[in-house]
TORTORDO-283554 format. One record per residue: chain; z, y, x of N, C-alpha, C, O in turn. Coordinates in steps of 0.1 Angstrom, whole numbers, plus 5000, padded with zeros to 4 digits. Example, Ala and Ser with C-alpha at 12.3 -4.5 7.8 and 13.67 -1.06 7.14 Angstrom:
residues 2
chain->A | n_pz->5078 | n_py->4943 | n_px->5132 | ca_pz->5078 | ca_py->4955 | ca_px->5123 | c_pz->5078 | c_py->4967 | c_px->5132 | o_pz->5085 | o_py->4967 | o_px->5142
chain->A | n_pz->5071 | n_py->4978 | n_px->5128 | ca_pz->5071 | ca_py->4989 | ca_px->5137 | c_pz->5079 | c_py->5000 | c_px->5129 | o_pz->5080 | o_py->5011 | o_px->5134
This chain:
residues 106
chain->A | n_pz->4983 | n_py->5132 | n_px->4998 | ca_pz->4989 | ca_py->5123 | ca_px->5007 | c_pz->4978 | c_py->5114 | c_px->5013 | o_pz->4968 | o_py->5111 | o_px->5007
chain->A | n_pz->4981 | n_py->5109 | n_px->5025 | ca_pz->4972 | ca_py->5099 | ca_px->5031 | c_pz->4977 | c_py->5085 | c_px->5028 | o_pz->4989 | o_py->5082 | o_px->5031
chain->A | n_pz->4968 | n_py->5077 | n_px->5023 | ca_pz->4972 | ca_py->5064 | ca_px->5018 | c_pz->4964 | c_py->5053 | c_px->5025 | o_pz->4952 | o_py->5054 | o_px->5026
chain->A | n_pz->4971 | n_py->5042 | n_px->5029 | ca_pz->4964 | ca_py->5031 | ca_px->5035 | c_pz->4965 | c_py->5019 | c_px->5025 | o_pz->4976 | o_py->5015 | o_px->5021
chain->A | n_pz->4954 | n_py->5013 | n_px->5022 | ca_pz->4954 | ca_py->5001 | ca_px->5013 | c_pz->4953 | c_py->4988 | c_px->5023 | o_pz->4945 | o_py->4988 | o_px->5032
chain->A | n_pz->4962 | n_py->4979 | n_px->5020 | ca_pz->4962 | ca_py->4967 | ca_px->5028 | c_pz->4949 | c_py->4959 | c_px->5026 | o_pz->4942 | o_py->4961 | o_px->5016
chain->A | n_pz->4946 | n_py->4951 | n_px->5036 | ca_pz->4933 | ca_py->4944 | ca_px->5035 | c_pz->4932 | c_py->4934 | c_px->5023 | o_pz->4921 | o_py->4930 | o_px->5019
chain->A | n_pz->4943 | n_py->4930 | n_px->5018 | ca_pz->4943 | ca_py->4920 | ca_px->5007 | c_pz->4940 | c_py->4927 | c_px->4993 | o_pz->4940 | o_py->4920 | o_px->4983
chain->A | n_pz->4939 | n_py->4940 | n_px->4993 | ca_pz->4936 | ca_py->4947 | ca_px->4981 | c_pz->4921 | c_py->4950 | c_px->4980 | o_pz->4915 | o_py->4955 | o_px->4990
chain->A | n_pz->4915 | n_py->4948 | n_px->4968 | ca_pz->4901 | ca_py->4951 | ca_px->4966 | c_pz->4898 | c_py->4966 | c_px->4970 | o_pz->4905 | o_py->4975 | o_px->4965
chain->A | n_pz->4889 | n_py->4968 | n_px->4979 | ca_pz->4886 | ca_py->4982 | ca_px->4984 | c_pz->4882 | c_py->4991 | c_px->4973 | o_pz->4884 | o_py->5003 | o_px->4974
chain->A | n_pz->4877 | n_py->4986 | n_px->4962 | ca_pz->4872 | ca_py->4995 | ca_px->4951 | c_pz->4884 | c_py->5002 | c_px->4944 | o_pz->4882 | o_py->5012 | o_px->4937
chain->A | n_pz->4896 | n_py->4997 | n_px->4947 | ca_pz->4908 | ca_py->5004 | ca_px->4941 | c_pz->4909 | c_py->5018 | c_px->4946 | o_pz->4915 | o_py->5026 | o_px->4939
chain->A | n_pz->4904 | n_py->5021 | n_px->4958 | ca_pz->4906 | ca_py->5034 | ca_px->4963 | c_pz->4899 | c_py->5045 | c_px->4955 | o_pz->4903 | o_py->5056 | o_px->4955
chain->A | n_pz->4889 | n_py->5041 | n_px->4947 | ca_pz->4882 | ca_py->5050 | ca_px->4938 | c_pz->4892 | c_py->5055 | c_px->4927 | o_pz->4890 | o_py->5065 | o_px->4921
chain->A | n_pz->4902 | n_py->5046 | n_px->4923 | ca_pz->4911 | ca_py->5049 | ca_px->4912 | c_pz->4922 | c_py->5058 | c_px->4917 | o_pz->4929 | o_py->5064 | o_px->4908
chain->A | n_pz->4925 | n_py->5059 | n_px->4929 | ca_pz->4937 | ca_py->5066 | ca_px->4934 | c_pz->4932 | c_py->5081 | c_px->4937 | o_pz->4930 | o_py->5084 | o_px->4949
chain->A | n_pz->4931 | n_py->5088 | n_px->4927 | ca_pz->4926 | ca_py->5102 | ca_px->4928 | c_pz->4936 | c_py->5112 | c_px->4933 | o_pz->4948 | o_py->5110 | o_px->4931
chain->A | n_pz->4931 | n_py->5122 | n_px->4939 | ca_pz->4940 | ca_py->5133 | ca_px->4944 | c_pz->4947 | c_py->5130 | c_px->4958 | o_pz->4955 | o_py->5137 | o_px->4962
chain->A | n_pz->4942 | n_py->5119 | n_px->4964 | ca_pz->4948 | ca_py->5115 | ca_px->4977 | c_pz->4937 | c_py->5111 | c_px->4986 | o_pz->4926 | o_py->5107 | o_px->4982
chain->A | n_pz->4939 | n_py->5111 | n_px->4999 | ca_pz->4930 | ca_py->5106 | ca_px->5009 | c_pz->4933 | c_py->5091 | c_px->5011 | o_pz->4944 | o_py->5088 | o_px->5017
chain->A | n_pz->4924 | n_py->5082 | n_px->5007 | ca_pz->4927 | ca_py->5068 | ca_px->5008 | c_pz->4917 | c_py->5061 | c_px->5017 | o_pz->4905 | o_py->5063 | o_px->5016
chain->A | n_pz->4922 | n_py->5052 | n_px->5025 | ca_pz->4914 | ca_py->5044 | ca_px->5034 | c_pz->4919 | c_py->5030 | c_px->5033 | o_pz->4931 | o_py->5027 | o_px->5029
chain->A | n_pz->4911 | n_py->5020 | n_px->5036 | ca_pz->4915 | ca_py->5006 | ca_px->5037 | c_pz->4917 | c_py->5002 | c_px->5051 | o_pz->4912 | o_py->5008 | o_px->5060
chain->A | n_pz->4925 | n_py->4991 | n_px->5053 | ca_pz->4927 | ca_py->4986 | ca_px->5066 | c_pz->4914 | c_py->4982 | c_px->5072 | o_pz->4913 | o_py->4984 | o_px->5084
chain->A | n_pz->4905 | n_py->4977 | n_px->5065 | ca_pz->4892 | ca_py->4973 | ca_px->5070 | c_pz->4884 | c_py->4985 | c_px->5075 | o_pz->4878 | o_py->4984 | o_px->5086
chain->A | n_pz->4885 | n_py->4996 | n_px->5068 | ca_pz->4878 | ca_py->5008 | ca_px->5072 | c_pz->4884 | c_py->5013 | c_px->5086 | o_pz->4876 | o_py->5019 | o_px->5094
chain->A | n_pz->4896 | n_py->5011 | n_px->5087 | ca_pz->4903 | ca_py->5016 | ca_px->5100 | c_pz->4901 | c_py->5006 | c_px->5111 | o_pz->4905 | o_py->5009 | o_px->5122
chain->A | n_pz->4895 | n_py->4994 | n_px->5108 | ca_pz->4894 | ca_py->4984 | ca_px->5119 | c_pz->4906 | c_py->4976 | c_px->5121 | o_pz->4908 | o_py->4970 | o_px->5132
chain->A | n_pz->4915 | n_py->4976 | n_px->5111 | ca_pz->4928 | ca_py->4969 | ca_px->5113 | c_pz->4929 | c_py->4957 | c_px->5104 | o_pz->4940 | o_py->4953 | o_px->5100
chain->A | n_pz->4919 | n_py->4950 | n_px->5101 | ca_pz->4919 | ca_py->4939 | ca_px->5091 | c_pz->4925 | c_py->4926 | c_px->5097 | o_pz->4929 | o_py->4917 | o_px->5089
chain->A | n_pz->4926 | n_py->4924 | n_px->5110 | ca_pz->4932 | ca_py->4912 | ca_px->5115 | c_pz->4946 | c_py->4914 | c_px->5122 | o_pz->4951 | o_py->4905 | o_px->5128
chain->A | n_pz->4952 | n_py->4926 | n_px->5119 | ca_pz->4964 | ca_py->4929 | ca_px->5126 | c_pz->4976 | c_py->4924 | c_px->5117 | o_pz->4976 | o_py->4924 | o_px->5105
chain->A | n_pz->4986 | n_py->4918 | n_px->5124 | ca_pz->4998 | ca_py->4913 | ca_px->5117 | c_pz->5006 | c_py->4925 | c_px->5110 | o_pz->5004 | o_py->4936 | o_px->5114
chain->A | n_pz->5014 | n_py->4922 | n_px->5101 | ca_pz->5021 | ca_py->4932 | ca_px->5093 | c_pz->5029 | c_py->4942 | c_px->5101 | o_pz->5029 | o_py->4954 | o_px->5098
chain->A | n_pz->5037 | n_py->4937 | n_px->5111 | ca_pz->5045 | ca_py->4946 | ca_px->5118 | c_pz->5037 | c_py->4956 | c_px->5126 | o_pz->5040 | o_py->4968 | o_px->5126
chain->A | n_pz->5027 | n_py->4952 | n_px->5132 | ca_pz->5018 | ca_py->4961 | ca_px->5140 | c_pz->5010 | c_py->4970 | c_px->5130 | o_pz->5008 | o_py->4982 | o_px->5133
chain->A | n_pz->5006 | n_py->4965 | n_px->5118 | ca_pz->4999 | ca_py->4973 | ca_px->5108 | c_pz->5008 | c_py->4984 | c_px->5103 | o_pz->5004 | o_py->4995 | o_px->5101
chain->A | n_pz->5021 | n_py->4981 | n_px->5100 | ca_pz->5030 | ca_py->4991 | ca_px->5096 | c_pz->5032 | c_py->5002 | c_px->5107 | o_pz->5034 | o_py->5014 | o_px->5104
chain->A | n_pz->5033 | n_py->4998 | n_px->5119 | ca_pz->5035 | ca_py->5007 | ca_px->5130 | c_pz->5022 | c_py->5017 | c_px->5131 | o_pz->5024 | o_py->5029 | o_px->5133
chain->A | n_pz->5011 | n_py->5011 | n_px->5129 | ca_pz->4999 | ca_py->5020 | ca_px->5129 | c_pz->4998 | c_py->5029 | c_px->5117 | o_pz->4994 | o_py->5040 | o_px->5118
chain->A | n_pz->5002 | n_py->5023 | n_px->5106 | ca_pz->5002 | ca_py->5031 | ca_px->5093 | c_pz->5011 | c_py->5043 | c_px->5094 | o_pz->5008 | o_py->5054 | o_px->5090
chain->A | n_pz->5023 | n_py->5041 | n_px->5100 | ca_pz->5033 | ca_py->5052 | ca_px->5100 | c_pz->5028 | c_py->5064 | c_px->5109 | o_pz->5032 | o_py->5075 | o_px->5107
chain->A | n_pz->5019 | n_py->5061 | n_px->5118 | ca_pz->5013 | ca_py->5071 | ca_px->5127 | c_pz->5002 | c_py->5079 | c_px->5121 | o_pz->4999 | o_py->5090 | o_px->5124
chain->A | n_pz->4996 | n_py->5073 | n_px->5111 | ca_pz->4983 | ca_py->5079 | ca_px->5105 | c_pz->4984 | c_py->5081 | c_px->5090 | o_pz->4975 | o_py->5088 | o_px->5085
chain->A | n_pz->4994 | n_py->5076 | n_px->5083 | ca_pz->4994 | ca_py->5076 | ca_px->5068 | c_pz->5008 | c_py->5079 | c_px->5063 | o_pz->5018 | o_py->5078 | o_px->5070
chain->A | n_pz->5009 | n_py->5084 | n_px->5051 | ca_pz->5021 | ca_py->5086 | ca_px->5044 | c_pz->5026 | c_py->5074 | c_px->5036 | o_pz->5038 | o_py->5072 | o_px->5035
chain->A | n_pz->5016 | n_py->5067 | n_px->5031 | ca_pz->5019 | ca_py->5056 | ca_px->5021 | c_pz->5011 | c_py->5044 | c_px->5025 | o_pz->4999 | o_py->5045 | o_px->5029
chain->A | n_pz->5017 | n_py->5032 | n_px->5024 | ca_pz->5010 | ca_py->5019 | ca_px->5026 | c_pz->5011 | c_py->5011 | c_px->5013 | o_pz->5022 | o_py->5009 | o_px->5009
chain->A | n_pz->5000 | n_py->5007 | n_px->5008 | ca_pz->5000 | ca_py->5000 | ca_px->4995 | c_pz->4995 | c_py->4985 | c_px->4998 | o_pz->4985 | o_py->4983 | o_px->5005
chain->A | n_pz->5003 | n_py->4976 | n_px->4993 | ca_pz->5000 | ca_py->4962 | ca_px->4995 | c_pz->5003 | c_py->4954 | c_px->4982 | o_pz->5008 | o_py->4959 | o_px->4972
chain->A | n_pz->4999 | n_py->4941 | n_px->4981 | ca_pz->5003 | ca_py->4932 | ca_px->4971 | c_pz->5012 | c_py->4921 | c_px->4976 | o_pz->5016 | o_py->4912 | o_px->4969
chain->A | n_pz->5015 | n_py->4922 | n_px->4989 | ca_pz->5024 | ca_py->4912 | ca_px->4996 | c_pz->5038 | c_py->4915 | c_px->4992 | o_pz->5045 | o_py->4923 | o_px->4997
chain->A | n_pz->5043 | n_py->4907 | n_px->4982 | ca_pz->5057 | ca_py->4908 | ca_px->4977 | c_pz->5067 | c_py->4904 | c_px->4988 | o_pz->5079 | o_py->4907 | o_px->4986
chain->A | n_pz->5063 | n_py->4896 | n_px->4997 | ca_pz->5073 | ca_py->4892 | ca_px->5008 | c_pz->5074 | c_py->4901 | c_px->5019 | o_pz->5082 | o_py->4899 | o_px->5028
chain->A | n_pz->5066 | n_py->4912 | n_px->5020 | ca_pz->5066 | ca_py->4921 | ca_px->5031 | c_pz->5080 | c_py->4926 | c_px->5034 | o_pz->5084 | o_py->4927 | o_px->5045
chain->A | n_pz->5088 | n_py->4930 | n_px->5023 | ca_pz->5101 | ca_py->4936 | ca_px->5025 | c_pz->5111 | c_py->4925 | c_px->5031 | o_pz->5121 | o_py->4929 | o_px->5036
chain->A | n_pz->5108 | n_py->4913 | n_px->5029 | ca_pz->5117 | ca_py->4902 | ca_px->5035 | c_pz->5113 | c_py->4899 | c_px->5049 | o_pz->5121 | o_py->4894 | o_px->5057
chain->A | n_pz->5100 | n_py->4901 | n_px->5052 | ca_pz->5095 | ca_py->4897 | ca_px->5065 | c_pz->5096 | c_py->4908 | c_px->5075 | o_pz->5096 | o_py->4906 | o_px->5088
chain->A | n_pz->5097 | n_py->4921 | n_px->5071 | ca_pz->5097 | ca_py->4932 | ca_px->5080 | c_pz->5109 | c_py->4941 | c_px->5076 | o_pz->5113 | o_py->4942 | o_px->5064
chain->A | n_pz->5115 | n_py->4947 | n_px->5086 | ca_pz->5126 | ca_py->4957 | ca_px->5083 | c_pz->5119 | c_py->4970 | c_px->5081 | o_pz->5116 | o_py->4978 | o_px->5090
chain->A | n_pz->5117 | n_py->4974 | n_px->5068 | ca_pz->5110 | ca_py->4986 | ca_px->5064 | c_pz->5117 | c_py->4999 | c_px->5068 | o_pz->5110 | o_py->5009 | o_px->5069
chain->A | n_pz->5130 | n_py->4998 | n_px->5071 | ca_pz->5137 | ca_py->5010 | ca_px->5075 | c_pz->5132 | c_py->5014 | c_px->5089 | o_pz->5134 | o_py->5026 | o_px->5093
chain->A | n_pz->5126 | n_py->5005 | n_px->5096 | ca_pz->5122 | ca_py->5009 | ca_px->5110 | c_pz->5109 | c_py->5017 | c_px->5110 | o_pz->5105 | o_py->5022 | o_px->5120
chain->A | n_pz->5102 | n_py->5017 | n_px->5098 | ca_pz->5089 | ca_py->5024 | ca_px->5098 | c_pz->5089 | c_py->5036 | c_px->5089 | o_pz->5095 | o_py->5037 | o_px->5079
chain->A | n_pz->5083 | n_py->5047 | n_px->5095 | ca_pz->5083 | ca_py->5060 | ca_px->5088 | c_pz->5071 | c_py->5061 | c_px->5079 | o_pz->5062 | o_py->5070 | o_px->5081
chain->A | n_pz->5070 | n_py->5052 | n_px->5069 | ca_pz->5059 | ca_py->5052 | ca_px->5060 | c_pz->5064 | c_py->5046 | c_px->5047 | o_pz->5072 | o_py->5037 | o_px->5047
chain->A | n_pz->5060 | n_py->5051 | n_px->5036 | ca_pz->5063 | ca_py->5046 | ca_px->5022 | c_pz->5056 | c_py->5033 | c_px->5020 | o_pz->5044 | o_py->5033 | o_px->5023
chain->A | n_pz->5063 | n_py->5023 | n_px->5015 | ca_pz->5056 | ca_py->5010 | ca_px->5012 | c_pz->5057 | c_py->5008 | c_px->4997 | o_pz->5068 | o_py->5008 | o_px->4991
chain->A | n_pz->5045 | n_py->5007 | n_px->4991 | ca_pz->5044 | ca_py->5004 | ca_px->4976 | c_pz->5038 | c_py->4990 | c_px->4975 | o_pz->5027 | o_py->4988 | o_px->4980
chain->A | n_pz->5044 | n_py->4982 | n_px->4967 | ca_pz->5039 | ca_py->4968 | ca_px->4964 | c_pz->5034 | c_py->4968 | c_px->4950 | o_pz->5042 | o_py->4970 | o_px->4940
chain->A | n_pz->5021 | n_py->4964 | n_px->4948 | ca_pz->5016 | ca_py->4963 | ca_px->4935 | c_pz->5018 | c_py->4948 | c_px->4930 | o_pz->5014 | o_py->4939 | o_px->4937
chain->A | n_pz->5025 | n_py->4946 | n_px->4919 | ca_pz->5028 | ca_py->4933 | ca_px->4914 | c_pz->5019 | c_py->4930 | c_px->4902 | o_pz->5022 | o_py->4934 | o_px->4891
chain->A | n_pz->5009 | n_py->4923 | n_px->4904 | ca_pz->5000 | ca_py->4919 | ca_px->4893 | c_pz->4998 | c_py->4904 | c_px->4894 | o_pz->5003 | o_py->4897 | o_px->4903
chain->A | n_pz->4990 | n_py->4898 | n_px->4884 | ca_pz->4988 | ca_py->4884 | ca_px->4884 | c_pz->4979 | c_py->4879 | c_px->4896 | o_pz->4981 | o_py->4868 | o_px->4901
chain->A | n_pz->4971 | n_py->4888 | n_px->4901 | ca_pz->4963 | ca_py->4885 | ca_px->4913 | c_pz->4959 | c_py->4898 | c_px->4920 | o_pz->4964 | o_py->4909 | o_px->4916
chain->A | n_pz->4952 | n_py->4897 | n_px->4931 | ca_pz->4948 | ca_py->4909 | ca_px->4938 | c_pz->4934 | c_py->4914 | c_px->4933 | o_pz->4928 | o_py->4922 | o_px->4940
chain->A | n_pz->4929 | n_py->4908 | n_px->4923 | ca_pz->4916 | ca_py->4912 | ca_px->4917 | c_pz->4917 | c_py->4926 | c_px->4912 | o_pz->4927 | o_py->4930 | o_px->4906
chain->A | n_pz->4906 | n_py->4933 | n_px->4912 | ca_pz->4905 | ca_py->4947 | ca_px->4908 | c_pz->4910 | c_py->4948 | c_px->4893 | o_pz->4917 | o_py->4957 | o_px->4889
chain->A | n_pz->4905 | n_py->4939 | n_px->4885 | ca_pz->4908 | ca_py->4939 | ca_px->4870 | c_pz->4923 | c_py->4938 | c_px->4868 | o_pz->4928 | o_py->4944 | o_px->4858
chain->A | n_pz->4930 | n_py->4931 | n_px->4877 | ca_pz->4945 | ca_py->4930 | ca_px->4875 | c_pz->4952 | c_py->4941 | c_px->4881 | o_pz->4963 | o_py->4945 | o_px->4876
chain->A | n_pz->4947 | n_py->4948 | n_px->4891 | ca_pz->4954 | ca_py->4959 | ca_px->4898 | c_pz->4951 | c_py->4972 | c_px->4891 | o_pz->4960 | o_py->4981 | o_px->4891
chain->A | n_pz->4940 | n_py->4974 | n_px->4884 | ca_pz->4936 | ca_py->4987 | ca_px->4878 | c_pz->4947 | c_py->4991 | c_px->4868 | o_pz->4949 | o_py->5003 | o_px->4868
chain->A | n_pz->4952 | n_py->4983 | n_px->4859 | ca_pz->4962 | ca_py->4988 | ca_px->4850 | c_pz->4975 | c_py->4994 | c_px->4857 | o_pz->4983 | o_py->5001 | o_px->4850
chain->A | n_pz->4977 | n_py->4991 | n_px->4869 | ca_pz->4989 | ca_py->4996 | ca_px->4876 | c_pz->4987 | c_py->5010 | c_px->4882 | o_pz->4997 | o_py->5016 | o_px->4886
chain->A | n_pz->4975 | n_py->5015 | n_px->4882 | ca_pz->4972 | ca_py->5027 | ca_px->4888 | c_pz->4980 | c_py->5039 | c_px->4882 | o_pz->4985 | o_py->5047 | o_px->4890
chain->A | n_pz->4981 | n_py->5041 | n_px->4869 | ca_pz->4988 | ca_py->5052 | ca_px->4864 | c_pz->5003 | c_py->5052 | c_px->4869 | o_pz->5008 | o_py->5063 | o_px->4873
chain->A | n_pz->5010 | n_py->5041 | n_px->4869 | ca_pz->5023 | ca_py->5040 | ca_px->4874 | c_pz->5023 | c_py->5043 | c_px->4889 | o_pz->5032 | o_py->5049 | o_px->4894
chain->A | n_pz->5013 | n_py->5038 | n_px->4896 | ca_pz->5012 | ca_py->5040 | ca_px->4911 | c_pz->5011 | c_py->5055 | c_px->4913 | o_pz->5018 | o_py->5060 | o_px->4922
chain->A | n_pz->5003 | n_py->5062 | n_px->4906 | ca_pz->5001 | ca_py->5076 | ca_px->4909 | c_pz->5013 | c_py->5085 | c_px->4906 | o_pz->5016 | o_py->5095 | o_px->4913
chain->A | n_pz->5021 | n_py->5081 | n_px->4896 | ca_pz->5034 | ca_py->5088 | ca_px->4894 | c_pz->5045 | c_py->5084 | c_px->4903 | o_pz->5054 | o_py->5092 | o_px->4906
chain->A | n_pz->5044 | n_py->5072 | n_px->4909 | ca_pz->5054 | ca_py->5068 | ca_px->4919 | c_pz->5052 | c_py->5073 | c_px->4933 | o_pz->5062 | o_py->5075 | o_px->4940
chain->A | n_pz->5040 | n_py->5076 | n_px->4937 | ca_pz->5037 | ca_py->5080 | ca_px->4950 | c_pz->5045 | c_py->5092 | c_px->4955 | o_pz->5052 | o_py->5091 | o_px->4965
chain->A | n_pz->5046 | n_py->5103 | n_px->4947 | ca_pz->5054 | ca_py->5114 | ca_px->4952 | c_pz->5069 | c_py->5112 | c_px->4952 | o_pz->5076 | o_py->5118 | o_px->4960
chain->A | n_pz->5074 | n_py->5102 | n_px->4945 | ca_pz->5089 | ca_py->5100 | ca_px->4944 | c_pz->5093 | c_py->5088 | c_px->4953 | o_pz->5105 | o_py->5087 | o_px->4956
chain->A | n_pz->5084 | n_py->5081 | n_px->4958 | ca_pz->5088 | ca_py->5069 | ca_px->4967 | c_pz->5094 | c_py->5074 | c_px->4980 | o_pz->5091 | o_py->5084 | o_px->4985
chain->A | n_pz->5104 | n_py->5065 | n_px->4984 | ca_pz->5111 | ca_py->5068 | ca_px->4996 | c_pz->5107 | c_py->5059 | c_px->5008 | o_pz->5104 | o_py->5047 | o_px->5006
chain->A | n_pz->5107 | n_py->5064 | n_px->5020 | ca_pz->5105 | ca_py->5056 | ca_px->5031 | c_pz->5116 | c_py->5046 | c_px->5034 | o_pz->5128 | o_py->5049 | o_px->5031
chain->A | n_pz->5113 | n_py->5034 | n_px->5038 | ca_pz->5123 | ca_py->5024 | ca_px->5041 | c_pz->5127 | c_py->5016 | c_px->5029 | o_pz->5134 | o_py->5006 | o_px->5031
chain->A | n_pz->5123 | n_py->5020 | n_px->5017 | ca_pz->5127 | ca_py->5013 | ca_px->5005 | c_pz->5114 | c_py->5009 | c_px->4998 | o_pz->5107 | o_py->5018 | o_px->4993
chain->A | n_pz->5111 | n_py->4996 | n_px->4997 | ca_pz->5098 | ca_py->4992 | ca_px->4990 | c_pz->5099 | c_py->4996 | c_px->4975 | o_pz->5109 | o_py->4994 | o_px->4968
chain->A | n_pz->5088 | n_py->5001 | n_px->4971 | ca_pz->5086 | ca_py->5005 | ca_px->4956 | c_pz->5077 | c_py->4994 | c_px->4950 | o_pz->5066 | o_py->4993 | o_px->4954
chain->A | n_pz->5083 | n_py->4987 | n_px->4940 | ca_pz->5075 | ca_py->4977 | ca_px->4933 | c_pz->5069 | c_py->4983 | c_px->4920 | o_pz->5077 | o_py->4988 | o_px->4912
chain->A | n_pz->5056 | n_py->4981 | n_px->4918 | ca_pz->5049 | ca_py->4986 | ca_px->4907 | c_pz->5045 | c_py->4974 | c_px->4898 | o_pz->5037 | o_py->4966 | o_px->4903
chain->A | n_pz->5050 | n_py->4974 | n_px->4886 | ca_pz->5047 | ca_py->4963 | ca_px->4877 | c_pz->5041 | c_py->4968 | c_px->4864 | o_pz->5043 | o_py->4980 | o_px->4861
chain->A | n_pz->5034 | n_py->4960 | n_px->4857 | ca_pz->5028 | ca_py->4964 | ca_px->4844 | c_pz->5039 | c_py->4968 | c_px->4834 | o_pz->5036 | o_py->4972 | o_px->4823
């Protein structure tokens, strides 16, 4: 699957998401784009959007976007805090549904 990491996630996490094509918002040149526009761009180019923004589902109508949204819920967005979520993330990616945010917790 093609996966986009939000700009607020440490780019080094992409190394941990094996078996998928992973890009960061910064690599795509999308680091200053607001959430709505970012989701619109993501749905055209990616299957999955990964963020740590827990408020995204309240701020955006995710049903409008044809992309899976996965929210990593850790103590911070530091790599050390996100890395333990990767095994659950990898098992959740194939089962996640578009329009319904998937929250991954320790």
